[in-house]
N, C-alpha and C positions, 0 to 999 in steps of 0.2 A: 504493500500500500504506500509505503514511504517513497518507493522508487518513482511512482508516477508524479509525485510532487517535485522530485529532483529533476525529472525530465521536463516537466512543465516549466519550472523556474528557469532551467537552462535555456529552453527554447524562447521564453519570453525575454530573457536577458539578451540572447543572441539577436532576436528580432529588434530590440531597442538599439543595439549597436548598429544594425543595418539601417535603421531609421536615421540615426545620427549621421552615418556615412552618406545616405541619400540626401539629407538636408545640406550637408557640406558641398556635395557635388552639384546640386541644383543652385545653391545660393552664392557660391564663390565664383569669382571670375578666373578664367584659366586660358592657357594658350592652346589647349586641346578641348575646346568647348563641346564639339560633337561627341567625342569619346566620353567626356564627363557626363553628358546628359544620358547617353545610352547606358553607361554604368550606373548612373543614378537611378534610372528606371529599374534596373536589375536589383539594386539594393532595396528600393522601395517595395518591389514585388516580394523579395525574399523576406523583408521585414514583416509584411502582412502575412506571408505564408507561415513564418515561424510563430507569429502571434496566434494565428488561428490553430495551428497544430499544438501550441502550448495550452490553449484553452481546451482543446479536445482531450489532451492528456490530463489536464487538471480535473475535468468533470467525467472522465472515463471511469465507469463503474460506480459513480455517485448516484444515490437514489434521488428520485423526484423527476417530475416532468420537465422542469426548467433545465436541469442538468442534462437530461436526455436531448432536449432541443439544441442546447449549446454544443453538445458532443456531435450531434448530426451536422449542425452548421459548420463547426470547426473542421471536421473531416471532409465535408463536401468542398469547402473553400480551399482547403489544403490541396486536394487532388486537382481541383480546377486550376489553381495557380501554378501547380507543377506542370500542367499541360501547356501553359502559356510561356513558361520559362525559356524553352528552346528558341522562341521567337526573339525575345530580348537578347539572349545569348548570341544568336546569329546577327542581330542588328549591331551589337557591340563589335563582333568580328568584322562586319562590313565597314563600320566606321573606323576601325583600326587599320584597315588596309591603306596602302599608299595610293591605290586607285580604287575608290569605293564603288565606281561604276561597274566594275567587274563582278561584284558580289550581288547584284540586283536579282539575277536569276536564282541564285542560291537562297536568298531571303524569301522569294516568292514560294519556292518549293517547301521550305521549312514552315512557312505560314500554313500551307495546304495540309501538311502532315500533322501539325499541331492542332489545326481545326478538326481534323478527323479524330485525333486522340481525345480532344475535348468532347466531341459528339459521342464517342464510344463511352466516355466516363458518364455522361448524363444518362445515356440509355441504360448502361449497366447499373447505374444507381437504383433504377426502378426494380430490377430483378435480382439485386444483391450479387451480381456476378463478380465484381472486383472486391468489394468489401461491404459490410453491413453492420449496423448497430443493433444489438439484441435489446428489444424493448424491455424485457424482463429484468436483465442485469445491467443494462446500459454499458455494455462492454463492446469494444471494437473487435470485429472478427474479419479475417481475410476470407475472400471468396475464391472460387476456382480460377477466376480470370486475373488474379493479381499479377501472376508471372507475365501474362500477355500484356497487361497494362505497363509493367516495368519495361518490357521490350519496346513497346510503342513509344514510351517516353524517351528512351535512349537512342532510338533510330535517328531522329533529327540531330541529336547531339553528336552521334558518331559520324553522320554525314557532314556536319559542320566541321568537326575536327579533321576529318579526311581531306576536306577542301583546304583547310588551313595548312596541313602538312604538305599537300601538293602545290601550294602557292606560298611556300615558306618565305620566298624572296620578297614578298609584298609586306612583310611585317618586320618590325625591329625585334631584336633578340629577346628583350625583356617581355614585351607584349606577347610574343609567340609562346614563350614558356608558360605564362599564367593562363593563356587561353587553353593550352593543352592540359594543364593541371586541372582546370575547372571541369573538364570532361572526365579525366582519368580517375580522380579520387572518388567522386560520386558513383561512377560506374563500378569501381571495386567494392564500395560499401553496399551498393545495390545487390551485388552477387552474394555478399555476406548476409544481407537481409533475408534472402530466400531460404537460408538455412537456420538462422537463429530466431526468426519470427519477430524481430524488433527492428523498427525503421531507424537506420543511422544516416540515410541519404540526406535528410534535411540538415543535419549537423554538418555533414561534409560540404553541402552546397553553401551553407552560411560561412564556413571557414574559407572556402574558395573565393567567394565574392569579397570577403574582407581582405584576402591576399591580393585580389585584383584591385581593390581600392587603394591599398598601400602602393602597389606598382604604378597605378595612375598618378598618385601623388608624386612619386619619384620621377615619372616621365615629365610631369608638369614642371617640377623644379629644374630638371635638366634642360628642358626647352626654354624655361625662363632665363637660365644662365646663358644659354646659347644666344637668346634674343638680346640680352644685355651686351654680350660680347659683340654681336653684330651691330647693335646701335653704337657701341663705342667705336667700332671700325668705321661706321658711316660718319660719325662725328669727326673722326680723324681725317677722313677723306674730305669732308666739307671744310674743315679747318685748312687743309692743304690747298683746296680749291680757292678758298677765300684769300689765302696768302698769295697764291699765284695771280689771282685777279688784281689784288692790290699792287703787287710788284709790277704787273704788266702795265700799270698806269705810269710808272716811272720810266718813260721811254729813254733808251740810251741815246738816240739821236737828239732828243731835246736837251739832255745833259751836255752832250758834245757841243751842240750849237750854242748853248748858253755860256758854257765855259769859253768857247772861242770868242763870243761877244765880249765877255769880261776881259779876255786877253787884249782885245783891240781897244777897249775903253780905258784900260790901264794907261795907255799912251795918249789917248785923246780926251778923256773926261773921267778923271779919277773919282769924282763924287758920284757920278752915275755908275761907275764900276762898283763902288761900295754899296750903292743902292741895290744893284742886281745881286751882289754876293749875299747881302742880308736877306733878300727875298728868296734866293735860291735855297739858303739854309732853312728858312721857314717852310718853304715848299717841301723839301726833303723830310724835315721833321714831321710835318703834318701828314705826308703820304705814308711814311713808315709807321707813324702813330695809328693810322687808320687800319693797319694790319691787325692791331690788337683790339680793334673795335668790333666785337661780335654783335652788338646791338646798334640800332639806329642812333645817330648823334643829333644834337640840336642843329637846326637848319643854319643858325648863325655861324657855327663852326665850319660847316661845309661851305658856306658863302665866303667866309674869310679865307679859306684855303683856295677857293676859286679866284678871289681877287688877287692873291699873291701870285698865282700862276699868270693871270692876265697882265699884271703889272710887268712881269718879266717879258712876256711876249710883246708888250707895247714898246719896250726898249729895243728888242730885237727887230721888230717890224715898225720902226718909228714912222709915224705919219700914215700908216697903211689903213688904220681903222680907229674908230672911236667907240667908247663903251658907255652905256647908259644903264643905271641900276634903278629899277622901279620896285622897290621892296615895300610891300604893303602888309605883309604878314611874316612873322618870324617865330611865333609861339607853336612850333611843331618840330617833330624829329624826322630825319631822313637818313637812309643808309649812307655811310661814308663813301667818298669817291663816286658820286653820281653827277652832281652839277659840274664839277671840274672837267670830267671827260667830255660832257656835252659842250662846254665852252671850248675845249681843245679841238673837238671835232669841227665846231663852227669856224674857228680861226684857221686851222690847218687845211680843211677840205672845202671851206666856203670862201672866207674873206681873202686869204692869201693867194687864191687862184684867180682873183679878179685882176683886171689889167691895172698896171701901176698908177695910171692917172685916175682910176676910179676908187674913191675912198670907201671903205667898208664901214658898216655899223653893226655893233653887237648889243643886243638888249637882253638883260637878265631881269626877270620879274618874279614876284611871288604874291599870291592873293588868297584871301579866304573866300571860298566860293559857297559857303554855307555847309554843305555836306562833306566837302573835302577841301584840302589845300592844293593849290596849283603852283607849280614852278615851271617857268618857261625860259628857254634859251632860244633867241631868235636872231637870225642874221640876214643880211641882204647880199649874201655871197652868190656863187655860181649856181647853187642848187643841184639837184639831181632828179633823175626820172624814177618815180615811185614804183613803177612796174619792174624796172630793172633792179631796183633795190630789193624788192620782195623776192626776186629770183635768186639774188646773190646773198641774201641774209643768212641762209643756212649753210653756205659754203665755207669750209674752214679757211681761216686767214682773211676773210672779208668782213668789214665792219666790226672789228674786234672791240673797239671802244664802246660803241653803242650796245653791242651784244653783252658786254660786261655790265653795263648799266642795267639792262633788263634782268640779268641774273641777280644783281644786288637788290633790286627793288622787290624781288619775289619774297624776301623775308618779311615784307609787310603785307598782310592779308588784303586782297582786293586792290592793291596799288597797281597802277598801270602806266605805261609810257606810250605816248602818241606821237607820231612823226608825220609832218606835212612838209612837202618840198616841191618846188617847181623850177625847172631848168631856167637859169638866167635871172631869177627873181629872189631866190633865197630859201632858207630852211627854218622851220619852227619845230622844236622838240618840247613836248609838254609832259610833265610828270604829275599824276593825280594821286594824292594820298588821302584815303578816307579818314574821317575823324574817328569813326567807331572801328 
């Protein structure tokens, strides 16, 4: 008599552990979400199964109509849920495959076999073929069809495991092992059940799903570690790209030409030479400092850097162009090295290609447009054909400066760069930075 209470308590405790595991799998976020949900469904089913079987054990042989009804209900639910278990087991297998599309046919077949097993159980319940509860003693009794029932239950499990073994390459080693163990241990205990008259399969199933739970946790942790390492690698690659973009703005030919201008000015205009040296030092310091800037910087800092660059170019190309600043908004941030490359593009490819007698004009403006801030760099240089620009925009080595600007403004959500140009009239480049 004491044994049934031990079995009942053990199964209810095991079921409670399965419920806890199911709750964890359903409620926590993971990198293997599909496998977690499939395994969570198994844990939930096993938890209910163990609870029902525990109740059946507890009231087995107890007198009274209520005890009899609970015993009948507990055993009926236990056998019904066992018939459904192969479906969830197969679903977990399919979700664990590297290519889950290949297991769709297997899942459909297992559903059909399990449905037939469930139907066999319902029909057999009416004629006491698999098991029955003696109304007089309220004791569980096995029927002549119990062996057939056991075979029907393990047929889909064996088919699933055979599929797993034949497609071993589609599973990682840890997952493969626990999937096979889930089938092997209950099968062995079912064979033992036929001889000792006491069901151990439920305990074996509970132990196996808890092992699968621990393995899923391990898989999730390992994948999380791999994801973090991958993110770190991506961050390192982004950092490297950011540095290369920043360094690419410091053009060697610009330095050579500026140094050559300083060399000439040292003999002709020492004060102007000092002016250029100071501005070149500021330009280099600000350009190199932008390499360390991972976040957008105040617009005023980027504007100051742009002015330093333009002042140097005005000395080098004395009298070739005028500059006008229409700064109506400064209270916003912008990625470093965005306005300066736009100004450089306007001077190098627009203004300096005009005929010597035609003086150029460069206008840099900023405005608060309500929903966004706008920064414009506009010139009256030679301009270019927009259709030709669109064709060459993706070609390596073409429009590097403007392409770098596009890459840098991507760090600001919904920011965009617009380009307008017309041959012989000039170019206008506009950056829009949303306030939200």
